[in-house]
Structure formats: C-alpha cells, structure tokens
C-alpha positions as CSV (number, residue, x, y, z in Angstrom):
1,M,-64.6,59.7,95.5
2,P,-64.1,58.0,92.1
3,T,-63.6,60.5,89.3
4,L,-62.8,60.0,85.6
5,T,-61.8,62.5,83.0
6,G,-62.2,61.8,79.3
7,R,-63.3,62.8,75.9
8,A,-66.5,62.5,73.9
9,P,-65.7,62.5,70.1
10,A,-67.8,63.9,67.3
11,K,-68.8,61.9,64.3
12,V,-69.5,62.4,60.6
13,N,-71.8,60.4,58.4
14,L,-69.9,59.1,55.4
15,T,-73.3,58.1,53.9
16,L,-76.8,58.7,55.2
17,R,-79.8,57.2,53.3
18,V,-83.3,57.8,54.7
19,L,-85.9,55.2,53.9
20,N,-89.6,54.9,55.0
21,R,-91.2,56.1,58.2
22,R,-91.5,53.1,60.7
23,P,-94.6,52.2,62.8
24,D,-92.8,53.8,65.8
25,G,-92.6,57.1,64.1
26,F,-88.9,57.0,63.3
27,H,-87.4,56.7,59.9
28,E,-85.5,53.6,58.7
29,L,-81.9,54.6,58.0
30,R,-78.8,53.2,56.4
31,T,-75.7,55.0,57.4
32,V,-71.9,54.7,57.8
33,L,-70.6,56.7,60.8
34,Q,-67.0,57.7,61.6
35,T,-65.6,59.2,64.8
36,I,-63.3,62.2,64.5
37,A,-60.8,63.8,66.9
38,L,-63.0,66.8,67.6
39,A,-64.2,66.1,71.1
40,D,-66.0,67.5,74.2
41,R,-64.2,67.1,77.5
42,L,-65.9,65.6,80.6
43,K,-65.1,65.0,84.2
44,V,-67.5,62.5,85.9
45,T,-67.6,61.9,89.6
46,Y,-69.7,59.3,91.4
47,R,-70.3,59.1,95.2
48,P,-72.5,56.3,96.7
49,R,-75.4,57.8,98.5
50,A,-78.8,56.7,99.9
51,R,-80.6,58.8,97.3
52,S,-79.6,59.6,93.7
53,R,-78.7,63.0,92.5
54,V,-77.3,64.2,89.2
55,E,-75.7,67.6,88.7
56,L,-74.2,68.9,85.4
57,S,-72.2,72.0,84.8
58,C,-71.1,73.2,81.4
59,N,-69.0,76.0,80.0
60,R,-72.0,76.9,77.9
61,P,-74.6,77.7,80.6
62,E,-77.6,77.3,78.2
63,L,-76.7,73.6,77.9
64,A,-76.4,72.9,81.6
65,G,-79.2,71.4,83.6
66,D,-81.4,68.3,83.9
67,D,-82.4,68.2,80.3
68,N,-78.9,67.8,79.0
69,L,-78.6,64.3,77.4
70,A,-75.5,63.5,79.5
71,A,-77.4,64.2,82.7
72,R,-80.3,62.1,81.5
73,A,-77.9,59.3,80.7
74,A,-76.6,59.3,84.3
75,R,-80.1,59.2,85.7
76,R,-81.2,56.5,83.4
77,L,-78.3,54.2,84.4
78,L,-78.7,54.8,88.1
79,E,-82.4,54.1,88.1
80,A,-82.1,51.0,85.9
81,G,-79.4,49.4,88.0
82,K,-80.6,50.6,91.4
83,W,-77.2,52.2,92.1
84,P,-78.1,55.1,94.4
85,G,-75.5,57.8,94.4
86,A,-74.5,61.4,93.5
87,V,-73.1,62.0,90.0
88,E,-71.4,65.3,89.1
89,I,-70.6,66.0,85.5
90,D,-68.4,68.8,84.4
91,L,-68.8,69.2,80.6
92,E,-66.6,71.4,78.4
93,K,-68.3,71.7,75.0
94,R,-66.1,71.9,72.0
95,I,-68.4,70.2,69.5
96,P,-70.9,72.7,68.0
97,A,-74.4,71.9,69.2
98,G,-77.1,71.1,66.7
99,A,-74.7,70.7,63.9
100,G,-75.2,67.1,62.9
101,L,-71.9,66.0,64.6
102,G,-73.5,64.0,67.4
103,G,-72.1,66.0,70.3
104,G,-75.0,65.5,72.7
105,S,-75.2,61.8,71.9
106,S,-71.5,61.4,72.4
107,D,-71.6,63.1,75.8
108,A,-74.4,60.7,76.9
109,A,-72.4,57.7,75.7
110,A,-69.3,59.0,77.5
111,V,-71.2,59.3,80.8
112,L,-72.5,55.7,80.4
113,L,-69.0,54.4,79.8
114,A,-67.6,56.4,82.7
115,L,-70.2,55.2,85.2
116,G,-69.9,51.7,83.8
117,K,-66.3,51.7,85.1
118,M,-67.2,53.3,88.5
119,L,-70.4,51.5,89.6
120,R,-70.2,48.3,91.6
121,P,-71.1,45.8,90.5
122,R,-70.3,47.0,87.1
123,P,-73.3,47.3,84.7
124,S,-73.2,44.7,81.9
125,R,-72.5,45.8,78.3
126,A,-76.1,44.9,77.5
127,A,-77.4,47.3,80.2
128,L,-75.2,50.1,78.7
129,C,-76.5,49.4,75.2
130,E,-80.1,49.3,76.3
131,A,-79.8,52.6,78.1
132,A,-78.0,54.1,75.1
133,A,-80.8,53.0,72.6
134,E,-83.4,54.6,74.9
135,L,-81.6,57.9,75.1
136,G,-81.2,58.5,71.3
137,S,-80.5,56.9,68.0
138,D,-76.8,58.0,67.8
139,V,-75.9,57.1,71.4
140,P,-75.2,53.4,70.8
141,F,-72.7,54.2,68.1
142,F,-70.6,56.2,70.5
143,L,-70.3,53.2,72.8
144,V,-68.4,51.5,69.9
145,G,-66.7,54.3,67.9
146,G,-64.4,54.0,64.9
147,R,-66.3,53.2,61.7
148,C,-69.7,51.5,61.9
149,V,-72.7,50.7,59.8
150,G,-76.0,52.0,61.4
151,V,-79.3,50.5,60.5
152,G,-82.8,50.6,62.0
153,R,-83.3,54.2,63.2
154,G,-79.5,54.3,63.5
155,E,-79.3,52.6,66.9
156,E,-78.4,49.2,65.6
157,V,-74.6,49.4,64.8
158,Y,-72.2,47.0,63.4
159,P,-68.4,47.7,63.5
160,L,-66.5,48.0,60.2
161,P,-62.7,47.5,60.0
162,D,-60.9,50.7,60.9
163,P,-59.4,52.2,57.7
164,P,-56.1,54.1,57.6
165,R,-56.4,57.5,59.3
166,R,-57.8,60.3,57.2
167,W,-58.0,64.0,57.8
168,V,-61.2,65.9,58.1
169,V,-62.1,69.6,57.8
170,V,-65.5,70.6,59.4
171,L,-67.4,73.8,58.7
172,A,-70.0,74.3,61.3
173,P,-72.4,77.3,61.0
174,H,-73.4,79.2,64.1
175,Q,-77.1,78.7,63.4
176,P,-78.1,75.1,64.2
177,V,-80.7,72.9,62.3
178,S,-83.5,71.1,64.1
179,T,-83.3,67.4,63.4
180,A,-87.1,67.0,63.7
181,Q,-87.7,69.8,61.2
182,A,-85.1,68.4,58.8
183,Y,-86.9,65.0,58.8
184,A,-90.3,66.8,58.3
185,A,-88.9,68.7,55.4
186,L,-87.5,65.6,53.8
187,S,-90.8,63.7,54.2
188,E,-92.7,66.6,52.7
189,S,-90.4,66.8,49.7
190,R,-90.8,63.1,49.0
191,R,-94.5,62.7,49.6
192,A,-95.3,59.2,48.1
193,A,-92.1,59.2,46.0
194,L,-90.4,56.6,48.2
195,T,-92.0,53.5,46.8
196,P,-91.0,50.0,48.0
197,Q,-88.9,49.6,44.8
198,A,-87.1,53.0,45.4
199,A,-86.3,51.9,49.0
200,R,-84.9,48.6,47.7
201,N,-82.7,50.5,45.3
202,I,-81.3,52.7,48.1
203,I,-80.6,49.6,50.2
204,N,-78.9,47.8,47.3
205,S,-76.7,50.8,46.5
206,F,-75.9,51.3,50.1
207,Y,-74.7,47.7,50.6
208,A,-72.8,47.8,47.4
209,S,-70.9,50.9,48.5
210,I,-69.9,49.4,51.9
211,G,-68.8,46.0,50.6
212,A,-65.6,44.8,52.3
213,P,-62.9,45.7,49.8
214,H,-59.2,45.0,50.3
215,R,-57.4,47.9,52.0
216,N,-55.7,49.2,48.8
217,E,-59.1,49.0,47.0
218,E,-60.7,51.0,49.8
219,E,-58.1,53.7,49.4
220,R,-58.8,53.9,45.7
221,R,-62.6,54.1,46.4
222,F,-62.2,57.0,48.8
223,A,-59.8,58.8,46.4
224,E,-62.4,58.5,43.6
225,A,-65.2,59.6,46.0
226,P,-67.9,57.2,44.8
227,P,-71.3,58.8,44.9
228,D,-73.0,55.8,46.6
229,L,-70.6,56.2,49.6
230,F,-70.5,59.9,50.0
231,A,-74.3,60.5,49.8
232,N,-76.6,62.3,52.3
233,D,-80.3,62.4,51.6
234,F,-80.7,65.5,53.8
235,E,-78.7,67.7,51.4
236,Q,-81.6,68.1,49.0
237,V,-83.8,69.8,51.7
238,I,-81.1,71.5,53.8
239,F,-79.4,73.1,50.8
240,R,-82.8,74.3,49.5
241,Q,-83.4,76.0,52.8
242,R,-79.9,77.3,53.2
243,P,-78.3,77.6,49.7
244,E,-75.2,79.2,51.0
245,L,-74.2,75.8,52.5
246,A,-74.2,74.3,49.0
247,L,-71.8,77.0,48.0
248,W,-69.5,76.3,50.9
249,K,-69.6,72.6,50.2
250,D,-68.5,73.3,46.6
251,R,-65.6,75.5,48.0
252,L,-64.6,72.7,50.3
253,A,-64.6,70.2,47.5
254,R,-62.5,72.5,45.4
255,S,-60.0,73.1,48.2
256,G,-58.5,69.6,47.7
257,A,-60.9,67.3,49.5
258,D,-61.5,63.8,48.1
259,A,-65.1,64.3,49.0
260,A,-67.3,66.9,50.7
261,M,-70.8,66.5,52.1
262,L,-73.3,67.4,54.9
263,S,-73.0,65.4,58.1
264,G,-76.2,64.1,59.7
265,S,-79.1,66.4,59.2
266,G,-76.6,69.3,59.2
267,P,-75.8,72.1,59.0
268,A,-72.2,71.1,59.4
269,I,-70.3,70.3,56.3
270,F,-67.1,68.2,56.2
271,G,-64.3,67.5,53.7
272,W,-62.5,64.2,53.6
273,F,-58.7,64.6,52.9
274,A,-55.9,62.2,52.1
275,D,-53.3,63.9,54.4
276,R,-52.8,66.6,57.0
277,G,-51.1,69.1,54.7
278,R,-54.1,69.3,52.4
279,A,-56.5,69.6,55.2
280,Q,-54.6,72.4,56.9
281,A,-54.2,74.3,53.6
282,A,-57.9,74.0,53.1
283,T,-58.6,75.7,56.4
284,E,-56.6,78.7,55.3
285,T,-58.6,79.1,52.1
286,L,-61.9,78.7,54.0
287,S,-61.1,81.1,56.8
288,A,-63.9,83.4,55.8
289,F,-66.5,80.8,56.6
290,P,-69.2,82.3,58.9
291,G,-68.9,79.8,61.7
292,S,-66.3,77.5,63.3
293,V,-63.6,75.7,61.2
294,W,-61.9,72.6,62.5
295,A,-59.3,70.3,61.1
296,G,-58.1,67.0,62.5
297,P,-57.8,63.3,62.0
298,S,-60.4,60.5,62.0
299,L,-60.5,58.5,65.2
300,S,-60.1,54.7,65.3
301,R,-62.2,52.4,67.5
302,R,-59.2,51.6,69.7
303,A,-58.6,55.3,70.3
304,C,-62.3,55.8,71.3
305,Q,-62.3,52.9,73.6
306,A,-59.1,54.0,75.4
307,V,-60.6,57.4,76.4
308,W,-61.6,56.4,79.9
309,G,-58.9,53.8,80.6
310,D,-59.6,50.8,83.0
C-alpha cells in the first residue's frame, strides 16, 4: 500500500500585471511567483484496483469532497493514464483558502507529484504538466516551485535563479476574495483603457524589472523595492472595495519590510524582509490584525522538489 506524506507550499506574487482578455476568456498575465514555507500537509495513498475511486478528507470539513482541486487532480491523472486504483488523500489545511496564496493549486500539484512517484509505469513529466494546466492556471507553477516567471494565463512558467533566502510576513483576512469577481472588477475599472500601447508598456516594464542581474545587484534592487517589481494590478480594485487592507499594507511597510503588497487577487498581504529578526518583530507590531498572521522564509526550488523524496 504505497503512501507518501509531504507538503504543499504557498506562494506570493512578487509582481502581477494583468493585460488584455484572451479569446479563451482568460486574461493574459505577466507575473513573478515565489514559494514560501507556509504549507498544507498531505498524505496520499494509492492502491491498484479494477475501478478507480478517489476519497479526500480534510481538517476543514467544508473543503472535503469531490470538488476539492486535490481530488480532481487525482481523478484527472488516473483517467488520463488508465491507472485504475483507489486514492486516499488526507489534507491538513494550513494555508488560508481564497487568500491569493495558491493553496488549492498547490494541493493539486502535490497530489500529481505524489501519484507520479507511485503509479507504474510512472507518468511522464509532460503528462503531469498537461494535467496541471487543465486543472488551473497556478497549478503548473507548483510542479516547479522556487521563483518563476509566469506568462500566458499564468500556466506557462519559466524558472528563475533562486535568490538568497528572504523572510516573509503574511496577513490573511478571514474573509476571502473571489478571483472571478476580482477579475470582473478589474475589467470594469479599465473599460477600454488598456490599449495595445498600454499593454506593451506593461510588458516592457515587466521584462525590465526581471532582467537577470548579478546577485549583489539583485539584493540592492530588493532593498530599494523597485516599483516595477513589487506591483500588483489588483490592488487598485481590491483596496477600493476593502480600504482597510490598504491601511494594513501601509502598516506592514512601516514595520520594516523592504516592500509590501497584495498577493494574487488577494486579500492576503505580504511583507518582504531582509532577515528573520525584522520579520518576527513585525508580527508583534501587527498582532491586532483581524485574521491570521504568519512569518517564515521563502522556499527554494530544491526544497520544493525534495518534499516527496524518491
């Protein structure tokens, strides 16, 4: 009875620029994603059977069941590769749901990676990537981890060199934000303002901000918090709907963060810190935040890929 136990890390978006709506209904994105040590815990068991069955249990009962993205990931892989069997997933949620931290997508990717090690013959990397892209725009990123550029609708990811470890403070409100509603609000606020020339300017500034600097130059760039790097287009609409988040972002920035911003479509806000001491001191000054407060390090690609072992 093969069983694997591992982690599914969260992510933050170090930049997120939203371009035009594509013919398939999604928006074209330019983003830089970074995994962090905040993580869900999973235990995945696979038993060969004549007929496939997927069961998921969760410490948050409202997230258990067939609609959970992790359960859908297991069904998608079994059906695609014709590996009949029973899959049991025990999910311990630690990443706040609906916060812009990618918890559901990371859970799905973790299940794909775990089954990829247990099924025989092993699924190809291409099969895992295809399944991930069908499940959601953020899922392919979590097959890679570390720091990546995401283009297209976010599912096309390109690894960047892992920078030195940084420390992150995450403020996650209890009330989630609907990603679909966030995109709708952003589209409404822009109307026809996003001309081809404006889109080109966004792309140009994005590529300028992620150019491959020397390591010491990168450290300087993060310390100076360049606006082209720490930019999230969703802030203009999310902060208008929930102005208290803008106030907490300002408090986070003033607590010693090199930069502070919204992650994904929110509502989680994170601060980027040079060292552990500053991050931990910030959590003390932000203890009154009405939600969960977490502090921990960024997570390298190697650390992400070692989660399940061989």
